[in-house]
N, C-alpha and C positions, 0 to 999 in steps of 0.2 A: 479645073473645078473650083468654084468660088469657095473662099475660106469658110463662110458660114455653113454651107452644105457639107464640106469636108468635116468640119467640127461636129456637126450634128450626126452625120453618118457614123463617125467613129464612136461617139458617145453612145449612140443607140446600139451599135454592134457589141460594145463592151458591157452592156447591161446597166449602165449608170443612169439612163433616163427612166427605164422601167425595170426595177429590181426583180429578180426571179424568186419563185417559191421553191426552186429545185436547186439544192446545193451542188449536185453533180453538174448541172448546167453551167454553174459559175466556173468550175474547173475545166469543163469542156471549152468554154469560151476563152478563158485566160491562158490555158495550157501551161499552168504554173504561175505562181506569184512570188516575186522576189521577197526573200524572207531572212535577211540578216537579222532583223528585229521581228521575231515571229509574232509578237502581240500586235504590232502594227499591221502585219499581213492579215491576221484574224479580224482586226477591225475593218479592213478593206473588204473581207468576205461578208461581214455583218452588213456593210453598207450596200452590197450588191444583192442582198437577199431579203425576203420577207418570210415570216413564220418559220424561220430556221434558227436553231440555237447552237451554242457551243457544244452541248451534249451530242448533237448530231455530228458535228465535226470531230469530236473526240472519239466517237465510235469508229470513224474512218481511220483515225490515227492508230487506234489500238488493233484494228483488224489488218493493218498494213495496206489498206486501199489508198491511203494518202501518205506520202513519204516526204522527208526533207533531206536534201542533199545538194551538192554543187551540180548545176546543170547549165542552163544558158549563161553565157558570158562569164563562166567561172564564178558565178555568184550562188549563194544559197537560194534554193527555190522550194516552195511548198507546192506539191503537184501529185496528181493521181499516178499510181504505180505504172499503169499502161502508158501514160504520157512520158513518164521518166524513161521507160525503155525506148520509146520512140526517139526522144531527144538524144539519149546516149548513143544510139545507133547512128543517128544523122550526123552527130558531131565527131565520129571517128576521124582521126587524122588531125584534129585541132590540138595544138600543143600548148602546155602552160607557158606563160611568158618567161623568158630566160631569167629575169630578175628574181623569180621565185626560188631559183636553185642556188643563188649566191655562189656561183662558180663551182658547184658540186653536182652538176647534172648527172654524170656517169654514176657516181656513188649513190645518189638518191634513186635513180631509176633501177639500179641493182637491188637496193633495199626493197623497193616496191615489188620487184619480181619475187624476191625471197619471201616477203610477207604474204604475197598472193597464194603461194603454195600452202601456207598454213590455214587458209580460209576455205570453208566448205559451205556451199549453198544451203540455206536454212539455218545456219548457225547464228546464234545471238550472243553477242559479246559485250562486256562492259568496256568503257574506254581504258580502264586500268589494265584489263586483260590484253587488249590489243597493243597498248604501249609496252607492256612487258615483252610481248613477242618481238616488237620492233627493237627494243633495247637488246634482246638476245642476239639479233642479227647485226645491229649497229655497234654493239660493244660500247654503248653510251646510255646514260639515263637523263631524263628530264629535258631533252632538247625539243621544245614544243614547236619550233619552226620546222624541224625535220619531220616531226609527227604530222604537222599540218600539210606539208607538201606531199608526203607519201600518201596520206589519206586522199588528197585531191586526185592523185594519179589513179588510185584504186577506184575512186568514185567515177572518174572519167572512163574507166574501162567497164563500168557497170557492175562492179563487184560489191559495193557497199552502199547502203543508205542509212539514215539515222531516224530514230523514233521521235516524231515531233510531239508526242504526248508527254515527254519527260523534260524537265528543266535542264538547261545546259545544251550546248550545241551538239555534242556527240556522246551523250551519257550512255546511250544504248546503240550498238552498231548491229545492223542486220546484214548478213552476208547474202548476196543475191546471185542467181545464175546470170551470167553475162548475156545481154540480148544477142540474138542470132540473126535478126532481120538484116537484109542487105542495106548498105549505107545509102545508096542512091534511092532505093525504094522508100526507106525511112525518111529521107530528106524531102522527097516529093509529097509524102503523106503529111509531113510536118508543115510544108509550105501551104498545102491546101487548108489545113486546119488554121494556120496563121491568117490567111486571107479571109477565111470565114469569120474569124473572131475579131480581127483588127482592121479589116478593110474600110476604106480604100488605102492600099499600101503599094509601095514600090519594092523592088529587089533590095535596095539599100536599107529599107526598114527591116526586112526579114534578116538580113545579115547583121544589122545592129542588134536586133532582139535575140537572135539565136547564137550570135558569136561565131558564125561560120563565114569564112572568107568569101568574097564575091567571086573569085576565080574558081572556087570549088562549087559554088552554088549556081552560077549563071546558066549552065546547060540544063540543069534540072528545072530552074525557074522558067526558062523559055519553053520547055516541054509542057509544063503545067499551064502556062499562060494561055494556051490554045483552048483550055476548058473554062477560063474565067472571062469576065466582061471588063473591057477597058472603060474607064470613066474619065471625064475631064477633056481637056484639049489634046489633040494628037501630039505625041511626044512627052506627055506628062508621065507616062509609065505607071499610072495608077490602075489598080485592078480591084474588083470585088468578085466574090464567088458567084453571086447571083444579083440581079438588079435590086436596088434598094429604093423603096418608095421615098421620094423627097419629103422631108418634114418642113412645115412652115418655118420661115426664118425666125419667127418670134417664139419658137417652141420653149426656149429657156428664158424668155423675158418674164420678169417677175418671179423667178424661181431661183432657189439656192440649193446647191448640191455639194455634199461633203465627199472628198476623195481621200483615200488613205495614203500613207507614206510609201515611197518606192513604187507607186502604182504604174501599171503598164500603159496608161494614157500618156506617160512621158517616156518611160524606159523602152517602150517598144518601137519608137520612131527615131530615125536618124536625124530628122529636122524637128527640133522642139518648137519651132516658130509657129506651128499650126495652132498652138495655144496662145501665141502672141503675148508672152510674159517674159520680162527680164529674168534670165535664169538665176542671177545672184540673189533674188528674193526667195527662191525656192530651195536652193541647195546651200548647205552649210559649207564652211571652209574645207572640211574633210570629206565632202562628197555625199553627205546624208540628204536625201530628197525628202523634204518635209510633207506632211499631209497638207492639202490645200482645199479651199472652198471656191466654188464657181458661183458667181453672183451675176445674174442677168446675162449669162453666156460668156462671161469673162472671169478669169481667175482674179479673185478680189482679196485674197489673204491666205494666211496659213493658220494651222491650229495644232493643238497638242492635247494629250490626255495625261492625267495623274491618277494612279490607282491607289485607293485607300481602303483596304479590307473589302467591305461589301458595297463600296461606292466608287464612282469614277468622276473626276472633275474634268471639265473641258475649258480650254483657254484659247481664244481667237485673237489673232493679230491681223486686223483687216486694213486694207489700203484705201478703203472708201467707206462712206457712211452706210450702215446697214439699217434700212427701215424696219419698223416693228413687224410688218407682215412677213419679211424674210427671216427675221429672227425666230418667228414662230416655226417656220419650216426647218431652220437649223436645229432648233431645240427638239423638234419631233424626230430628227435623225439622230441626235444625241440619245434620245430615249430608246431608239431602235438598237443602237449599239449597246447600251446598258442592258436592255432586255435580252439581247443575244447572249450576254455573259452572265445573265441572272444576277445582276447587281443593280443598284439604284444610281440615278444621276445625283451627284453631289452638287457642285456649283458649275455655272456656265458664265464665263467672263469674256468681255469684249474689250 
């Protein structure tokens, strides 16, 4: 498959070329958005939608329809509760990296088992309450690394999520009933959703995105592939769920698109080269994936926001000259982000 068509197909599937007026559709497509820095994730939602506001998103936070917890790749994700259940079930058997345990794996696993007994579905706890329970079992106080790893184990078992409406990573803990769906059934459902939202994709892309080993995923992928359509040259291993109408190669010519930080357009694919950008320009030294701007179909720079009360400032670091007509498009998207959060655009600098 030619790079231009691969690029356009993925951009279209992800809702970046034509933003949606349906917030639920965004979550259906992305199946979770990486959310170490939740505000960046919310900016990414704003850019994928029209006529949607933060108030709409907040209502889903407060009702529990959208949760925040560790899911794909052991990273924080913002996702619908049903999708969280699917991902947790599909990832059964994946273990935390050994480095997380600092040589105390047996002790930490035992503490997770003990704390799990104290949790009851439907229970809502503060972080302080849960840490007190852990301290009772661990006979120690204030060990935040121990807390972090134990909570990751409980999250991987599908026992806890966190309320994204509150400041702080784990201010309020919601105890959940562990998903009961069969692992292979969940994995096949997740694969189909992934192909529909991110295609054209390969098995390696699914494994990278989901954090599931290829040896565990391959048989399920092969079973699902019979329902999908191969694209590209024989041997490419690329699939889409249904045929995608080809877009004109110049679809993005004369167009600027803003993309949020940690966006799935990069984190969901094993090979980042489809965007044809030197990674060093997009990632910081400690692995933070910056928001970026696509100019004429090529990544042409990065950008950031600064929040000041009822205003938000935008700063762009572009690698090429941005003509006035494209700046107008960029500024319109900045306005859309500000409107989503019910604030005003402060300054826009290039």
